[in-house]
Structure formats: C-alpha cells, structure tokens
C-alpha positions as CSV (number, residue, x, y, z in Angstrom):
1,X,0.0,0.0,0.0
2,X,1.3,3.5,-0.9
3,X,0.3,6.6,1.0
4,X,1.0,10.1,0.0
5,X,1.4,12.9,2.6
6,X,1.7,16.6,2.0
7,X,3.2,19.4,4.1
8,X,0.0,19.9,6.0
9,X,0.2,16.4,7.6
10,X,-0.5,16.2,11.4
11,X,2.5,14.8,13.3
12,X,0.5,13.1,16.0
13,X,-2.1,11.7,13.7
14,X,0.5,10.3,11.3
15,X,2.6,8.9,14.2
16,X,-0.5,7.1,15.5
17,X,-1.2,5.6,12.0
18,X,2.3,4.4,11.5
19,X,2.5,2.9,15.0
20,X,-0.8,1.1,14.5
21,X,0.6,-0.4,11.3
22,X,3.8,-1.5,13.0
23,X,1.8,-3.0,15.9
24,X,-0.7,-4.8,13.7
25,X,1.8,-6.3,11.3
26,X,4.9,-8.2,12.2
27,X,7.2,-5.4,11.1
28,X,11.0,-6.0,10.7
29,X,12.4,-2.8,9.3
30,X,11.5,0.8,8.7
31,X,13.6,2.4,5.9
32,X,13.6,6.2,6.2
33,X,15.1,7.3,2.9
34,X,14.4,11.0,2.4
35,X,10.8,11.6,1.4
36,X,10.1,7.9,1.0
37,X,9.6,5.7,4.1
38,X,9.2,2.0,3.5
39,X,7.9,-0.5,6.1
40,X,9.0,-4.1,5.6
41,X,7.7,-7.3,7.2
42,X,9.8,-10.2,8.5
43,X,10.1,-11.6,4.9
44,X,11.5,-8.2,3.9
45,X,8.5,-7.6,1.7
46,X,7.3,-4.0,1.6
47,X,4.0,-3.6,3.4
48,X,3.6,0.2,3.2
49,X,5.3,3.0,1.5
50,X,4.9,6.6,2.7
51,X,5.7,9.3,0.2
52,X,6.1,12.7,1.7
53,X,5.4,15.2,-1.0
54,X,7.0,18.1,0.9
55,X,9.5,20.9,0.4
56,X,12.6,19.8,2.4
57,X,13.9,23.4,2.2
58,X,11.0,24.6,4.4
59,X,12.3,24.5,8.0
60,X,8.8,24.0,9.5
61,X,8.2,21.0,7.4
62,X,11.6,19.5,8.2
63,X,10.9,20.0,11.9
64,X,7.6,18.2,11.5
65,X,9.4,15.3,9.7
66,X,12.1,15.1,12.4
67,X,9.3,15.0,15.1
68,X,7.5,12.3,13.2
69,X,10.7,10.3,12.7
70,X,11.7,10.6,16.4
71,X,8.2,9.5,17.5
72,X,8.3,6.4,15.2
73,X,11.8,5.5,16.3
74,X,10.8,5.8,19.9
75,X,7.9,3.4,19.2
76,X,10.2,0.9,17.4
77,X,12.6,1.0,20.4
78,X,9.7,0.4,22.8
79,X,8.7,-2.8,21.0
80,X,11.8,-4.6,22.4
81,X,11.9,-7.0,19.5
82,X,14.1,-7.3,16.4
83,X,12.3,-4.4,14.6
84,X,14.9,-1.9,13.4
85,X,15.2,1.1,11.2
86,X,17.6,3.0,8.9
87,X,17.5,6.8,9.3
88,X,18.5,8.6,6.1
89,X,15.9,11.4,6.3
90,X,17.8,14.5,5.4
91,X,21.0,13.4,3.7
92,X,19.1,11.5,1.1
93,X,17.5,14.7,-0.1
94,X,20.4,17.0,0.0
95,X,23.0,14.6,-1.5
96,X,21.2,14.4,-4.8
C-alpha cells in the first residue's frame, strides 16, 4: 500500500497511524530514505510506503518530519523485539 502525505500532515495523527501499522503487522524494518519511508515485514517484503510530497527546504516541514521520525523511532525501540530502522531522512534529499 502506498500513502502520499503533504506538508499539512499532522505529526500526532501520522505517528498514530504508523505505530498502528507497525503494531498490527509483524514489522521487521523501517527504511527512512528522504521523502520515502518503507515499512518491511519479516520476509523483507514491503507492506507500506509513505511518500512525503513536501519541500525539504522549508524549515517548519523539516521540523515536523524530524518530530515524526523521532516518534516512530521511539515506538520501534519500545517494541523490544528485532524491529529496526535506517535513518537517512535529510541526507538522502540534500545529497542528490
């Protein structure tokens, strides 16, 4: 499933949705790669892809994305299982 989010996304609402997905499915890996976040199951098959259609040069948007990322990482670490993540939020955008 692919989901597109724009700069007006709500951090708390989006955090809740991502955490519910990760709690519902047996999730193994969250790949945060710039504006594309992929959620993989234990077979390393993609379950969800989140596309953030945002302006990374806008500081408020970047703060919201950082908040969201930290919320989701906190949730992953609270699971206390083998779920992991790769954080390449900002460098993937600016290294192009």
